N, C-alpha and C positions, 0 to 999 in steps of 0.2 A: 812601132808605137801601137799599143792596144786600141781597138775600136769597140765602142759600146753599141750593141744592137738591141732594139726593141722589136720583138716579133709577136704578132697576134694574128693567128690564122683561124681563130674560132669565132663563129657568129654569136651574137647575143642569144641568151637562153631565157626561158621562162616568160616569153612574150605573151601578153594577154591584151584583150580589148576591154576598155573601160568606158561604158556609156555614161553620159553626163547625168542621166536619171534613169529610173526604171520605166518599164512599159506602163501605159496609162490604164489599160483594162484588158484582162483576159490575154495578156501577152502581146497586145497590139499597142503601137504608138499612134496617137492621133494629132501630134504636133511635132515640129522640128526638134531634133536632138543632135548632140555631138558625141563623137567617139574618139577616144585617145588611146593609143597603144603604149604599153610600157614593158620593160624587161630589165635584165641585168647582164653585166659583162664584167667578169672578174679580172680581165687582163688590161685592155686599153680603156674600158669604160664606155658607157652609152654616149653617143654623139647626138642622135635625134631619133624620134619615133613619129609615125604617121598621126596626123590629126585631121579629122574630116567631120562633116555634118551632113544631115539628110533632111530634106523638106518636101520630098515627093519625087515622082508620082506615087499613087497608091500601089501597094504590092503586097501579095499574101505570102510571098516566100523570097524576101530580099536578102542580100548579103553585101557587106562592106568588108574590104580587105585592107590590112595594114601591117607594118613591120617596123623593126628597130635596126638602126645602123650604129656600129661602134666607131670609136675614134680611128681605128685602123682601116675603116671602110668595109668591114664585113657586115652583111645584111642577112638576117634570118629569112626563112621562107615566110610568105605572107600568111597571116593568121586571120581567118574569116570571122565576121560578127553577123550571125543570122538575125533577121528581124521581120516583123510584119508591120505595115504602115497603112492606115486608113484615115484620111483627113477630110472625107466627104460626109456631109450631114445626111441623115435619112430624110425621107419625105413624109408629109402628113396630108391626107385628103379628108377634110371635114365638110360633109354635105348637110347634115342636120344636127344642130340648129344652123340655119342659114344666117350669115352675118347680116344684122339689121332686121331680122324677121320679127313679125308680130304674131303672138299666139294668144289664144283666149285663156283666161284663168281656168285652171283645172282641166284644160285640154290635154288629151293623151298624145304626146309627141315623142317618138322613139329616136334616140340618137343614132346617127349613122356616120361612121368614120373608119379610116384604115390607115396603116402606116406601111412603109416599104423601105428597103435598103437594097435596091436593085443594082447599084453601081458595081461593076466587075473590073478588077478584083476588089472585093470589099469584105468587111467582117461579118455582114449579115445583121438582121434585126434582132435586138435583144428584148425590148419592151415597147408596148404601145398602150398608153394609159390616158383615159379621158376622165372628165368630171364624173361621169357614170360610164358603165360599159356600153359599147356599141350594141344597139338593139334594146337597151333599157330606156325607161321613160326619163326625160329631162325634167327639171323643176319648173312647173307652171303653177305652183301653189300660192305664190305671192305676187301681188301686183307690182310692176315696175321693171327696172332694167336688171338683166342677169348676164353673167359671163359663163362661157363654156370653153374649157381648155383641153387640148389633146397634146401630149408630149411623147415623142418617139426617141428611143435611144438605141444605138447599134452596139455591137459587141466590143467596139473599140472605145466606147464612151462618148461619141459624138451625139448631140441632141438637137432636136427641132421641136419647137412649140408653136401652136396656132391657137389663138383665142378669138371666138366669135361672140359678139354681143347681141342679145335678143331682148325683146320686151314682152312682158305678160300684160295683157290689156283686157278690155271687155268689148263686146260687140255693140257698136253704135246702132240703134234700132231705126235710124232715119228720122227726119223731121216730120212732125205730125201737123195736121191742118191747124191754122189756115195757111201754113207754109208748104210749098211744093219742093221736092228734092230735085237736085241736078239730074238731067240737064235743063229742066224747066226753069225759066226765070220767073221771079215773083214781081208783080208791079204794085207799087205802094205810093201813097202820097207823102211827099217830103215833109218832115216835121212830125210825123205820126210815130207812135210806139208800137212795135211789132212783137207779138209773143212767139218766140221760138220754143218749141216743145220737143222733148225726146226722152228716150230711156236707154239704159245700158243693161246688157244681158251677159251672164256668164256662159260657159260652154254647154250648160244644161238648159239654157233658156230662162234661168231665174233672174229676176230684176235685181239690180244693184241699187239699193235705195239710199237716198239722203246722204250722199257722200260728195259734197260740193268741192272738196279739195282735190278731186280727180281731174278737174277741168281748168282750162284757160280759155276764156271766151271773149270775143270782141269783134268790132267792125274792122275790115280791111280798108286800105286806102281807096278813095273813090277814083273812078276812071270813066272815060268817055265810052258810051255804048248807045245802042238803040233803045232808049227809055220807053218807047211806045209798045215794045213787045213784052210778053209775059202773061202769066195768069194772075188776075187781080186778087190782092189780099182781101178776103171777105170780111174780116173783123180785126180790130186793133185792140190793144190792151188799154183799159181805162181804170185799172186798179190803183194807179198811182204808185205802185211798187216799181223799183228799178233794179237792174242787175240780175244775178242768178239766184234761184231759190228752188227748193223742193216743195212741190205741191202734194201734200199728204192726203188730200181728198182724191185727186185724179191719179195719184201715184206716178208722177212724172216730173222731170226737170223742166224748169221754165226760165228762159232768159228774156227779159223785156228789153228789146233793143230800141233805144230812142234814136231816131234820125233827126236831122236838122234841115231847115228849109233850103239851105244852100246845096243840098244834095240833089235838088231838082234837075232833071235831065242828065243825071249821072247814075252809075251803078256802083254797088259795093257788095262784097262778100261778107256774110256773117260767118266767122270762123270759130269752130269748136275743136280744141285739142284735148285728147284724153291721155293724160300722163305724157309719156314721151313718144307715143305712137302717132300715126298719120293724122292729118288735118281733115275735118269734116266741114263742108261748106254749103251754104245756101246763097243763091244769087238773087239780089233785089235790084230792080230798076226803079228809080224814083221819078215821079211826075209832080207837077205843081198842083 
């Protein structure tokens, strides 16, 4: 009785590696990817081919191998898939402007920053871009809050960004008489109105005149203290005016701070804030 035989002694042919996507940048992958091998077999047909994925570690000369097997069990020689992989972000060092720093209007402040991609193996640094170039002057031409951003990108397309916020402000020229500046406390009679006087200067020493919107001014919460100490307030305000004003004759800002009789034997700070910058304070101890 005749016997039918199926014979296949030939391995699959035309086997190739098929990545799930192309490299991200400059031939480098920066995120996990899959590779599937495929081929053909004219006799028994393909049974299976290798499927694999890669997610690290970083490598500058990697290789994955795969093959296909036919129904008869023949397997071709492994076919390599060469690749480069960098999943590590570059680093940014931003020194100037410092985060939260205050600078005077029109002050010359030069940016200082650097980027690096020192991880080995790695793709290396591609770009390092700031709001202005390192060594160039940052923007101090307008009062208020500003942001400065530096972004680094490596050859594989990994990016890192750092943003610092800084404030452009004016120089507070200190409180004028009859008020003394810290650390000296001022001693005043509770219920009296105290004239607090000051000026603002730009980086060249010019006065910033009649811009009341720059300030937030008021008394702090009263607290226990040695109300007997301090330099006595020599004169009080008797103008009948209250709040903040610009004195166009004396060319200075004046805040008439009305106290209350219940402040006796306590202390308060008079607090002046210029924009979003730091607080300026004068300490007053009240007596009866």
